[in-house]
C-alpha positions as YAML, in Angstrom:
chain: A
units: angstrom
residues:
- id: 1
  name: MET
  ca: [-0.11, 0.01, 0.29]
- id: 2
  name: LYS
  ca: [1.56, 3.85, -0.78]
- id: 3
  name: HIS
  ca: [1.03, 6.33, 1.60]
- id: 4
  name: GLU
  ca: [2.11, 9.81, 0.72]
- id: 5
  name: PHE
  ca: [3.00, 12.12, 3.13]
- id: 6
  name: LEU
  ca: [4.90, 15.45, 3.67]
- id: 7
  name: ILE
  ca: [8.13, 16.68, 4.75]
- id: 8
  name: LYS
  ca: [9.97, 20.38, 5.86]
- id: 9
  name: SER
  ca: [14.02, 20.42, 5.02]
- id: 10
  name: ASP
  ca: [15.93, 22.68, 3.02]
- id: 11
  name: CYS
  ca: [18.29, 20.59, 3.43]
- id: 12
  name: LEU
  ca: [18.19, 18.64, -0.36]
- id: 13
  name: ALA
  ca: [21.09, 16.13, 1.18]
- id: 14
  name: CYS
  ca: [19.35, 15.22, 4.34]
- id: 15
  name: LEU
  ca: [16.74, 14.19, 2.65]
- id: 16
  name: GLY
  ca: [18.52, 11.69, 0.50]
- id: 17
  name: ILE
  ca: [19.65, 10.42, 3.76]
- id: 18
  name: VAL
  ca: [16.07, 10.09, 4.51]
- id: 19
  name: LYS
  ca: [14.93, 8.43, 1.72]
- id: 20
  name: GLU
  ca: [17.60, 5.98, 2.70]
- id: 21
  name: VAL
  ca: [16.67, 5.06, 6.01]
- id: 22
  name: ILE
  ca: [13.10, 4.36, 4.96]
- id: 23
  name: LYS
  ca: [13.90, 2.31, 3.15]
- id: 24
  name: LYS
  ca: [16.01, 0.61, 5.33]
- id: 25
  name: ILE
  ca: [12.14, 0.36, 7.82]
- id: 26
  name: ASP
  ca: [11.04, -3.45, 7.86]
- id: 27
  name: GLY
  ca: [8.16, -3.81, 5.52]
- id: 28
  name: VAL
  ca: [9.08, -0.88, 3.23]
- id: 29
  name: LYS
  ca: [9.80, -2.04, -0.63]
- id: 30
  name: GLU
  ca: [10.20, 1.44, -2.00]
- id: 31
  name: ALA
  ca: [10.48, 5.57, -0.90]
- id: 32
  name: GLU
  ca: [10.22, 8.15, -2.78]
- id: 33
  name: ILE
  ca: [11.04, 12.14, -2.04]
- id: 34
  name: ASP
  ca: [10.31, 15.36, -4.62]
- id: 35
  name: LEU
  ca: [12.93, 17.49, -3.64]
- id: 36
  name: LYS
  ca: [10.63, 20.04, -5.27]
- id: 37
  name: THR
  ca: [7.79, 19.58, -3.38]
- id: 38
  name: GLY
  ca: [8.69, 17.11, -0.51]
- id: 39
  name: LYS
  ca: [6.30, 14.78, -1.01]
- id: 40
  name: VAL
  ca: [7.22, 11.52, 1.10]
- id: 41
  name: ILE
  ca: [5.53, 7.99, -1.23]
- id: 42
  name: ILE
  ca: [6.47, 4.86, 1.15]
- id: 43
  name: ASP
  ca: [5.94, 1.36, -0.62]
- id: 44
  name: TYR
  ca: [4.98, -0.02, 2.56]
- id: 45
  name: GLU
  ca: [3.93, -4.04, 3.31]
- id: 46
  name: GLY
  ca: [3.81, -4.17, 7.35]
- id: 47
  name: ASP
  ca: [2.60, -3.93, 10.20]
- id: 48
  name: PHE
  ca: [2.23, -0.77, 11.04]
- id: 49
  name: ASN
  ca: [-0.62, 2.16, 10.09]
- id: 50
  name: ARG
  ca: [-0.06, 5.39, 8.76]
- id: 51
  name: GLU
  ca: [0.47, 7.84, 11.60]
- id: 52
  name: GLU
  ca: [2.39, 4.64, 13.61]
- id: 53
  name: LEU
  ca: [4.45, 4.58, 10.02]
- id: 54
  name: ALA
  ca: [5.09, 8.33, 10.21]
- id: 55
  name: GLY
  ca: [6.74, 7.31, 13.88]
- id: 56
  name: VAL
  ca: [8.67, 5.41, 13.23]
- id: 57
  name: VAL
  ca: [10.54, 7.92, 10.36]
- id: 58
  name: LYS
  ca: [10.20, 10.23, 13.47]
- id: 59
  name: GLU
  ca: [12.03, 8.49, 15.54]
- id: 60
  name: LYS
  ca: [14.47, 6.89, 12.86]
- id: 61
  name: THR
  ca: [14.99, 10.34, 11.12]
- id: 62
  name: GLY
  ca: [14.13, 13.06, 13.59]
- id: 63
  name: TYR
  ca: [11.91, 14.30, 10.49]
- id: 64
  name: ASN
  ca: [8.05, 14.62, 10.66]
- id: 65
  name: LEU
  ca: [6.16, 13.46, 8.49]
- id: 66
  name: GLU
  ca: [2.31, 15.31, 8.08]
...
């Protein structure tokens, strides 16, 4: 299932790192970040719902996904 979020950051390099961290979360098949809009699309097949997945990303990266 694909989940869409928004992420706010002026650091393009940081977003590249965030993308790679998201990809390492169990159940994540793919993660894409549109650097212009801050749109994050996560293809996820795991046990977490949308809010829980956003919480895991916050815990691992420090970035809020809205």
